[in-house]
N, C-alpha and C positions, 0 to 999 in steps of 0.2 A: 504493500500500500504506500509505503514511504517513497519508494523509487518511482512508482507511477505518478504519484502526486508531484514529486520533484520534477518530472518531465512535463507536467501540465501547467503552462504559463497562466492560463485562465484561472485555474484553481489557486495558484499562488497570488495573483493580483486580488482575487476576491477574498483571500484569507489575511490580507494586510490589515490588522486591527491595532492601532496605537495604544488602545486601552487594555489589551490582553495582558495576562501575567508575563513577567519578564522571560520566564522559561519558554513560553510559546513564541514570543517575539524572537528570541535567540534561535529557536528551532526553525522559525520561518526564514531567518537569514541564512542558516545552514542549507536549507532546501533551495533557496534562491541561487547560492553559489553552485550547488550541485546541478541545478538546471543549466547553468552556463556551460558546464563541462560535457553534457551528454550530446549525443549525435542529434543533428537537426531533424525535425519532423518534415515530411515530404512537402507539405504546403507552406513550410517556413522558408524554403529555399528561394522563393521568388515573390510570394505575396503574403499578406497578413491573413492568418486563419480567421474564418468566419465563425466567431463565437459571440455570445452576448456581450462579452467585454470589448469586442473589437468590430462589431458590425458597422459597416459604412466606411471603414478605414480604407484608404487607398493602398496601392502596393508599397510594401516597406522596402526601402533600399537595403541591400545586403553588402557587407564589407567584402573587400577583395578576397578571392579564394586563397591567396597566399597568407592572409592574416590567420592567426590561431583561431580555432573554433570558439573559445570563450569570448574573444574580442568580437567576432562576427555576431554572436548571440547578444552580446552587450549592446551593440549598435541597434540590433533588432528591438531589444527591450526599450531602449531610450526612444526609438521611433514611436513605439506604441504609447509610452508615457507622455510624450510631447503632444500626442493627438487625443489623449483622454485625461483631461485635468483632474477628474475625480479620482482616478487611480494614481495619478502622479502625486496628488496631495496625501492620500493615505500612505503611499510608498515612502514619501519623504518624512512623514510624521513617525512612521515606524522606525526609520533610521535614526531620527533625532531622539526619539524616546529611549531607544536602546543606548545610544551614546550618553544620554543624561543619567541613566540608571546604572551603568557599569563603571568600574574603576579603570580608567584608561591609563593611569600612571603605571600600572603593572605591565601594560603592553610595551610602553616605551622604555621603562627602567629595569624590567625584570626578565623579559623574554631573551633567552640565550645565556642567562647568567645563573649560577648556582647560588642558593641562599647562603651556603657556607663554603669557605675555600678549602674543601676537602674532596679529593678525587673519588673516594669510595662512597661518600654521600651522594655525589653526582651520579655515580653508577647506579645506585639503588633508585634514585629518582628517574633516571632514564628507563630502567627496567620496569618500574611501575607504570610509566607512560606507555610503554610498548605492550604491556600485558593487560592492564586494567582499562576499561572503557571510560571515556570522558563524558561528562553530563552537560547538557545545554542549560541546566538550571544553575546558573552561576552569575555572579556580579563581577568576576575577574575577567577582564577583557583578554588577558593573555591566554587563559584557558579556552575562551570562546574563539580566539584567533586560531588555535590549533584545530578546532572543529571546522572552522570556515575554510581553511587551506590545508587539507590533509595530504595533498599530492605534491611531489617535488617539482613537477612541471608548472605549478601555479606561478612560480617566480617568472618563468619565461613569458607567459601570456600577460601578466601584469606589466612587465616592462615593454610589451608590444603595443600597449595602448598609445595611440597617436595624440598629437596636441589638439586636434579638432574634437576627438572623442573626450579628451580630458576636460575641455571647456564645458561640454554638455553634461559631464558627470557632476557638475555643480548642483544639478537637480537633486541628487541623492542627499545633499547636505543643506538643502534649502531651509529646513526647519530648525537647523542647529544654530545657536547664537554664534556670531563671528569670533568672539574671544575665547570660547570654551576650549577648543583644541589647543590654542596657544597656551592657555593657562595650564592645561594638563602637561604639555611638553616642558614648560618651565619648571613645574613641580618634579617632573621626571629627571631633568638635569640636576636639580637639587639633590635628589636621591642618589644619582650616579656620582656626583662630585663628593658627596659624603662617604660613599663606599670607597672611592679611590683614595680619598684623604685618609680614611681609617686604615686601609690596607697598606698604604705607603708609609705610614707612621708606625706600623707594627714591627716588632723587633725582628721577626723571621726574615722579612724582606729588607728592612732598612739596613741591617748590618751587612747585607750582600750587595748593596748598591755602591756605585762609585762615589766616594765622599765629595769629589769635585762637582758631581751632578746635584748634590744636595746642598751646595753652598748657599743658594738663594732661597732655600726652604720652600720649594715649589708645592709640596703637598700641604704644608702648614698654611700657606697663603691662598690655596686654591678656592676654598669656600668663600672667603671674603671677596676675592676677585669676581666670583660668579654673582654674589649678592649685588655688587655694584653694577654689573652688566644687566642683571634682572631688573634692578630699579630703573635704569635708563630705558629699558624696553617697555616697562609698564607706564612710565611717565612720558614716553615718546621724547626723551631727551636726546635729540639728534646731535647736539653740540658735543656732549661728553662721551657718547656711545662709542665712536671709533677708537679713542684712546683706551677706554676701559676694555673694549673688545680685544685690542691688540695686546694688552697686558695679560688678559685671560688666556689668549691663545699662546702667548709666550710661555706661561706657566704650564699649559697642557703639553707643549713641546718638551719642556724641561722634565716634566713627569714621565713622558714617554721615553726620553733618553735615559733617565734614571732606571726605569724598569728594564730597558734593553741591556743595561750594564750588569744585570743580575747573573746571566749565564757566564759572563767573563770571570766571575769570582767563584764559580762552582768547583773548580779544581782545588782551591784552598779550603772551601767550606763543605764540599760534598753536595750530592744531588738528592733532592726529595721530590717525588712525584706530586705531592700536595703543594710543595713550594712552587714548582713549575706550573701547576694548575692555577695557582693564585696569580702568577705572573701573566699567564694568558688571559685570565679573567680581567685583570687590570687593563691590559692593552685593549681588550674588546670594549670595556666600559669607556675608555678614552676615545675610541673611534665612535661609539654611540653618541657621546657628548658632541663631537664634531658634526655628526649627521643631524642631530636635533637642532644645533645652532644653524646649520645650513638651511633648514626648513624655516626656522623662526626669522631669519634675516633676509630670506628671498623676497624680492618684490612681488613675484608671482609664484607662490609656494606650491602650486598644484604638482608640478613636475618633480620637485624635490620630495614632496610628500609621497608621491607614487614610488619613487626610488626607495624611500625609507620602508614602505610597506613591502616591496619586493625583497629587500634585504632581510626584513624580519621573517618573511616566509622561508628564505634560505636558512636563516639561523634556526628556526623551529625544526626543520628537517635535519639539519646538522646535529642538533642537540638530541635528536631521537636515536642517533647512531651510537651504539655501544662500541662497535669495532673502531670507529674513528676516535672515540674518546681515548681508548687504551693505546691505539697505534700512535697517536700524537704525543701523549704524555709519557709513555714508556720509551719512546725513541731516544730521548736525551739520556735517560738512565741507561739504556742499552749502549749508547755511545760511550758514556763514561766507563761502564763496565768493560767495554771492548778496549778503550784506550788504556785502562789500567792493565788489562791482560796484554796489550801490545807492549807496554813498558816492560812487563815481566818476560814476554816472549822474546824480546831482543837478546836476553841472556842465553836463550836456547838455540840461537842461530850462529853457526860457525862460518867464518869467512876466510880463514887461512889455515895453514897446517898446524900452527901452534894451538889455535882454538879447537881444531878437529881432534888433535891428540888429547887435549884436555877433556873434550866431550867423551871420548872413548874411556878415559880413566874414570870419570865421574859415573858414566853408565855402568862400567865394570863394578864399581863400588855398590851401585844400586842393585846389580845382579847378585852380589854376595848377600845383601840383606834379604832379598826376595827368596834366596835359597832357604834361609832360616824360616821365613814366612811359610814356605811350602810345608815344612815339617810340623810347624805349629797348627796348620790347617788340618793335617791328618790327625794330629793329637786331639783336636777339638771334635772331629768327626768320630773318633774312637770312643769318646765319652758317652755318646748317644743321647745328647740333649734333645729337647723338643725343638720343633722347627724354628720358633721365634728365638729362643735362647741360643740355639746353635748358630743361627744367622747373626745374632747380636755379637756373640763372642768372635765369630769369624770376622765380622766388621771391625771389631776392636783390634783384632790381630792385624788386619790390613792397615788400619789407620795408624797404629803404633809403628808399623814397618815404614810406611810412607813418611811419617814425621821424622823418624830416625834418619832416613835418607835425606830429607830436607835439611835437618840440623847439621849433618855431616857434609853438606854441600855436594851431595851426589845427585843422581837423577834417575827417574823412571821414564823410559822412552815414550810411553803412551800418554804421559802428562804434557808432552810438548805441543801436539797439534792444536789444542784448544787455546794455547797461549800464543803460538806463533802465527796462527791464521789472522788475527787482527793486525799484527805487525805487517804481514804480507798485503792485506787489504789496503793498508795506508799507502802502499807504493802505487796502487792503481790510480791515485790522483794525478799522476804525472805521465801516464802512458800516451797522452796525445802527441807527444814528440817522440822521435826515433830514439833519442838519448834516454828519455824516460822509459820507453818500452824495453830498451836493452837493460836498463837498471832493474826493471821488474823481472825480466827473465833471469838475470843474475841472482836476484833474491829467491826465485823459485829453485834454482840450482843449489844455492846455499841451504835452503830449507830442506830439500829432499836429501841432500848429503848429511845434514845434521840429524835428521830423523833416522836415516839409515845407520849412522854411527851410534845413535842412542840404542837402537834395537840390537845391533851387533854387540855392543858393549854389555848390555843387560844379559843377553842369552849366552854370550861367550863365557861368562863366569857363573851364571845361575845354574846351568845344566851340569858343568863339571863339578861344581861344589856339591850339588845334590848327589851325584854319583860317588864322589869321594866320601861323603858321610855314609852312604849306603855300604860302600866297600869297607870302611872302617868298622861299621856295625857287624858286617859279616865276619871280619877278622877277630873282633874282640868279644862279640856276643854270640856268634854262631848263627845269627839270623839278621835280616835287615830291619831297620826301624819301620819301614813301610812294607807290609807283608804282601804275599801273592794275591790274597783276596782283594785287598785295596788296589793292587796293580791291575788285576783283571777289570775291576770297576772303572779305572782310569781309561784303559783301552776301549772299553765299551762306551764311555760318556764323551770322549774327545774325538771319536772317529768323524771323518768328514761325511760319512753316510748318514749321520744323524742331524739334529738341529743345531750343531755347534756353530755353524756360520751365522745362523740367525741370532743365536745368543751373543756372538761376537759383535754383530752390528748393534744389538741392544746395549752391550757394554760401551760401545762408542758413544751412545746417547748419554749414558751415565758419566762418562769422561767429560763430555761437553757440559753436562749439567753441573758438575763440580766446579768448572771454571766460572760459570755464571754465578753460582753461590759465592765463590771466592770474591768475585768483583763486587757483588752486592754487599757482602759483609764489610769489605774494605771501604766501600762508599759510606756505609752506615757508620763505620768507625771514624771516618773523617768528618762526616756530617755532624756527629755528636761531639767532635773534638776530644775524643778520649785520649789521644796522644798528649794533648795539652793538659788534660786532667791528671794524667799520670805524672807529668813533669812538675805541675804546679799546685796540685791539691794539697792543702796544709797537712792533712792526716797522713797522706802517702809520703810527703816530703819529710815529715817528722819521723816516720817509721824507717824509710830507706836512706834518708839523707839526700841532699840536693843533687850531688853528682850521680849517685846510683839511680835516682828517680829519672834524671835526664837520660841516662843510658837505657833504662827500661823503656822510656817513652820512644826513643829512636828504634829500639829493637822491635817493639810491638808494631810500630808504624811500618817497618821494613818487612816484617814477617807475617802480619795478620792475614794477608792474602794467601801465602803459601800454606800456612797452618790450616786455614779454612778449607782450601782446595783439597789437601791431602786427607784431613779428617773426614770431610764430607764424602769424598770418593770412597774411602775405606768403609765407612758405615753404609753407604749405598750399595757397595758390592756385596756386603754381607746381609743387610736387612731387606733390600728391595725384593730379592727372590723369595724370601720367607713371607713377606707381606703379600706378594702376588699369589703365592701358593695358597694363602688363606682364602683367596677369592677364586680358587680353582684354576689359576693360570700357572702352569708348570714351567716358568721361565727361569733360567739360570744365567750366570755370568761366565764369560770366557775372556780372560785377560791373557795376552800373549805370553808375558813373562811368567806368570803364575802357572799357566798351562804347560809351558816348557819345563818348569820345575817339577810339576806332577808327572809328566811323561818321563823325565829323567829318573824320578824315584821309582816309577813302574819298571823301567828298564833295569835299574839296579836290583830290583827284587826278582825279576824273571830271568836275568842273566843274558849272556850274549846271544843265546838262541832266539831271543825275541826279534833280533834284526833280520831273521830269515823269514819272518811271517808278515803277511800283508796288513793285519790289524795295526801293527806298529807304524808302518809307513802311511797308512790312511790317517793316523793321528798326526804324523809329521806334516802331511799336506794340509790337514785341518788347522794346524798351528800357523802355517804360512798364511792361510786365508784369514785366520784370526788377527794376525798382525796387520794385514792390509785393511780389514774392516774396522778394527779398533782405531787405527790412525785415520783412515779415510772418512768414516762417518763423523768422528769428532772434529776433524779439520773442516769438513764440508759445512757442518752446522755452524761452527764458529765463524767461518768465512762469510756465510750468508748473513749472519747477525751483524758482523762488522761492516759489510757492504751497506745493509739497510740503515744501520745506525748513523753512518756517515753520509747517507743520501747518494751513494755512488751507484750509477746504473751502467753496467758493463755492456754498452751498446755494440761495440765492435769486437765480439768474442772471437770471430774467425781470425782476425788480425793477431790477437794474443796467442791463439792456438798455433797459428803458423810460425810465429816467432819462437815459441817453445820447441816445436818439432824441428825447426831449423837448427836450433842450438843442440838438440839431441843428435842430429845427424852429423853436425860439424865437430862437436866436442862431447861425445857420450860419456866420457870418463869424468867430466866436470860435475856430473850429478852424483858421483860416487867418491871421487878423490879430490881433495882440495888442490887448488893451483899452487905452483911453486912461487916462492917469493912473497 
């Protein structure tokens, strides 16, 4: 019934009752806008329909076919109203009565803005608007506005209204007092200026603004400047208005510059999505103030008012999008996480033979620790704990091992890709030139060579050390530490014929996830200034002494990312499979170095004869694939995040691939062996 009545113009005109309850008048407006959007009736295309409302009317001119359908229908509607004064009067009175009864300030000052500067509160608000229906029984014009313009293409047809039609649209507001909409706009500017002033003086933003931008106290003086402009507008004081207006706009520019300086200080103070959400809200409010001023100051404000309405429609639909909300506000956080990972990743890239040899030594040390981790894993499995506690203690085992490797300045090869990918992505900024492209290919070669050295160093010592321990146990105890039963289980679980490669790819995701967690925790550490707290907190200084507190502060600032990455990775490797198993998902982890240690332990238990059988070599093939997937998946995900967070679009991918393949043909060893000198 609603849709059919919405298509019937006669019923709409006859239903225009200015004395009806507000909810009915609001619903009438919604149906009117809905009528503008629907396909034209057959007899509407050339002539006026013969209805009681339109009998005797001549043929109605129709807008050019190139005009949007709502614009053509709007011209048709105005043509009818101009020829039927009784309907035009009721029509205008309904519009005027709705305007008089609703709160228009909310439309100009609140549409597009969150009531509080908190991202998650805005998320819940957007979710509510997407899930719950809106009511026409409202005095809030911002809510009614969402009902009137629920489609994204409304912005296009509103902007398509030409000047001739815009003049005729004055009929819609014939019953409204001339000063009402101006008064509402001035009140809206007062609300916006108050919000900007309050946010600009809040500590969270103020301490992150450039002090030079705050020298003239733009936020503090903003309200007074607007009051002077408003007084001149109300009193029609054309003599003082230009100077007052210039001062106000100067303050708005200074406020805008101060807000833009906030991201420049985020490296020192850390990133907060709520903080960045507040920055964007302030910038949007400053733009809205300028838009409202443009309408108030225009000699013929109809066009500016139309642009304002169209922009409000765009804002309404943008604010409905949950994906846009998070994509925009987490992009900066992702960038800072990636940049911090890039700084760490530079330490994992070798560019000469000295660094290459150092990488092999550090990776060898990591392999020694992983050998001990392998035997601890078998010991935990032998206890026969429940799934959760078995996973928990396995995770603790991994985490402790990774932290020991970190503190000894050794390395685990699979930790490198998630850190080195952002560093490599940063080189993509300069591939427009041939020199930049060559430098990027050099970095690819350095990265591949460094990763290879890390894996070789890990495996070269992990496997022999495990075999040596197994042999020592044979000689001293008469049996290996890892028995034949466990060895058979290893051969069965690691084979390439099973799901090991899928598990290896899943482990790559966990490796990438640990790098994100590390970047986020480091950002949190910096944002809350915990390094400064450790150095200058009176209680800590009294306990440790000033010198030791300063050293602890530097140590935690330098190592918080590495500690978080290694602890989170270890716990995830142990706990995630146990938690997924609770939900009936039998997913395990396959880490190339740990798997190599397990296979070496199995070979030490089964003896040399195991080399003669295919199950062992199927596990070897599986470990090779595990290494590729651990590294490849982790690197790919980190590289994609780094590209997006920096806003880099790799348009000429073929050119980059050709350059890499050309280097591999000319200098294949450069990807494996560092250059001389």
